[in-house]
C-alpha positions in Angstrom: 13.8 7.0 -1.4 13.1 3.9 -3.5 14.2 1.6 -0.7 12.1 3.4 1.9 9.1 3.4 -0.3 9.2 -0.2 -1.4 11.9 -2.7 -0.5 12.1 -1.8 3.1 8.4 -2.5 3.4 8.8 -5.8 1.6 11.5 -6.9 4.1 9.5 -5.6 7.1 6.9 -8.3 6.4 9.6 -10.9 6.4 10.0 -10.3 10.2 6.3 -10.5 11.1 4.2 -13.6 11.9 1.5 -15.0 9.7 -1.8 -16.2 11.2 -4.3 -18.5 9.5 -8.0 -19.3 10.1 -8.5 -16.1 12.2 -12.1 -15.6 13.2 -13.0 -11.9 13.0 -14.1 -11.9 16.6 -10.7 -13.0 17.8 -8.9 -10.3 19.8 -6.6 -8.2 17.6 -4.4 -7.9 20.8 -3.3 -11.5 20.3 -2.2 -10.8 16.7 -0.3 -7.5 17.1 2.9 -9.2 15.7 1.0 -10.2 12.5 2.2 -9.3 9.1 -0.3 -11.4 7.2 -3.6 -12.8 8.3 -5.8 -15.4 6.6 -9.3 -15.1 8.0 -11.9 -17.9 8.5 -14.1 -18.9 5.6 -17.1 -16.9 7.0 -15.1 -13.6 7.2 -16.4 -10.8 4.9 -16.6 -7.0 4.6 -19.5 -5.2 6.2 -19.9 -2.6 3.4 -23.0 -1.1 5.1 -20.7 0.3 7.9 -17.8 1.6 5.7 -16.5 5.0 6.5 -14.1 7.6 5.2 -11.9 10.4 6.5 -10.6 13.1 4.3 -7.3 14.9 5.0 -5.8 15.6 1.6 -6.1 11.9 0.8 -9.2 9.9 1.5 -8.8 7.2 4.1 -11.3 4.4 3.6 -12.2 1.6 6.1 -14.8 -1.1 6.4 -15.3 -3.7 9.3 -14.2 -7.3 8.8 -16.9 -9.5 10.3 -18.0 -13.1 10.5 -21.3 -14.9 10.9 -21.2 -14.5 14.7 -22.6 -11.4 16.3 -20.1 -8.6 16.6 -19.8 -6.7 19.8 -16.5 -4.9 19.0 -14.6 -4.6 15.7 -11.2 -6.1 15.9 -10.1 -5.9 12.2 -10.7 -3.3 9.5 -10.0 -3.5 5.8 -8.5 -0.2 4.8 -7.0 1.7 1.9 -6.4 5.2 0.6 -8.2 7.0 -2.2 -10.3 4.0 -3.1 -13.7 4.9 -1.9 -16.2 7.3 -3.3 -18.0 10.2 -1.5 -20.9 7.8 -0.9 -18.4 5.6 1.1 -18.3 2.8 -1.5 -15.3 0.8 -0.5 -13.4 -0.5 -3.5 -9.8 -0.9 -2.1 -7.6 -3.8 -3.3 -9.7 -7.0 -3.7 -12.8 -5.8 -1.9 -15.0 -6.8 -4.9 -13.6 -10.3 -5.1 -15.7 -12.8 -3.1 -12.6 -15.1 -2.8 -10.6 -12.5 -0.8 -10.0 -13.7 2.8 -6.5 -12.5 3.5 -5.1 -9.3 5.0 -1.7 -7.7 4.6 -1.5 -5.8 7.9 -0.7 -2.1 7.9 2.3 -2.3 10.3 2.9 0.3 12.9 6.6 -0.6 13.5 9.9 0.0 11.9 9.6 1.8 8.5 5.8 1.9 9.0 6.0 3.6 12.4 3.8 6.7 12.6 2.6 6.0 9.1 0.2 8.7 7.9 -2.1 6.0 6.5 -2.6 4.4 9.9 -3.3 7.8 11.6 -5.9 8.5 8.9 -7.5 5.1 9.3 -7.9 5.7 13.1 -9.6 8.9 12.4 -11.9 7.2 9.9 -12.7 4.6 12.7 -13.9 7.5 14.9 -16.2 8.6 12.1 -17.6 5.1 11.8 -18.2 4.6 15.5 -19.9 7.9 15.7 -22.1 7.4 12.7 -23.1 3.8 13.2 -22.8 3.3 17.0 -20.1 0.7 16.5 -17.4 -0.2 19.0 -13.8 -0.7 17.9 -11.0 -2.2 19.8 -8.2 0.1 20.8 -5.8 -2.5 19.4 -7.7 -3.0 16.1 -5.6 -3.9 13.1 -5.9 -2.4 9.6 -5.3 -4.7 6.7 -5.2 -4.6 2.9 -8.1 -7.0 2.0 -6.5 -9.2 -0.7 -6.9 -12.6 -2.3 -3.2 -13.4 -1.8 -1.2 -11.6 0.9 2.1 -13.0 -0.4 1.5 -11.4 -3.8 0.5 -8.1 -2.1 3.8 -8.2 -0.2 5.7 -8.9 -3.5 4.1 -5.9 -4.9 6.4 -3.7 -2.9 9.4 -5.5 -4.3 8.1 -5.3 -7.9 7.4 -1.6 -7.5 10.9 -0.9 -6.3 12.6 -3.0 -9.0 10.4 -1.4 -11.7 11.4 2.0 -10.5 15.1 1.1 -10.6 14.9 -0.4 -14.1 12.7 2.5 -15.4 14.8 5.3 -14.0 18.0 3.6 -15.3 16.6 3.4 -18.8 15.5 7.0 -18.7 19.0 8.0 -17.5 20.5 6.0 -20.3 18.4 7.7 -22.9 19.1 11.2 -21.6 22.8 10.4 -21.4 22.9 9.2 -25.0 21.0 12.3 -26.2 23.3 14.6 -24.3 26.4 12.7 -25.4 25.4 12.7 -29.1 24.6 16.4 -28.9 28.0 17.3 -27.4 29.8 15.0 -29.8 28.2 16.2 -33.0 27.7 19.8 -31.9 31.3 20.4 -31.1 33.1 19.2 -34.3 35.8 21.6 -35.4 35.2 23.3 -38.8 36.7 21.7 -41.9 40.2 22.7 -42.5 40.7 25.3 -45.3 43.4 24.7 -47.8 46.6 26.4 -46.7 47.7 29.3 -48.8 50.1 28.6 -51.5 53.7 29.7 -51.0 55.2 31.5 -53.9 
């Protein structure tokens, strides 16, 4: 479970390409093998056109745009349970003006048919219907971060932390049980044997 949840995702990004200086208008189709994307300096989040979709979790999206006019959204910043009912997008480093990188939500390997990606696509339908936007069928969803390498390492750190934490908890429980068994099962003190007359 721990491997599937964390380490497998960390290693999945090792096999993906990294693109730099990507203009938000560039076709996502040409970057479908991306694991990490560094966008051009003019890239920013269009908070006015953020949208949500609720299905147990809240799936949050916002278009990534540049200074040039946008005819079709190619890239969306996305996250789960990090936007309010008023569609305020606060996922990852959305509030940091220095953020220009994206860790792509992959749709291959351990990520295939990821419920998050399915939810994001439904949120896109909400956005296009509400704002009259057009989104590419190949649009990519990314975690909007300052450093995509650190975001990737987060999966590793989470897994290692889980292993260390669960091991310590198991150790403490074992010590308590062992001590209880040891001190609770001591034989009664021997009585003095009767005297032989």
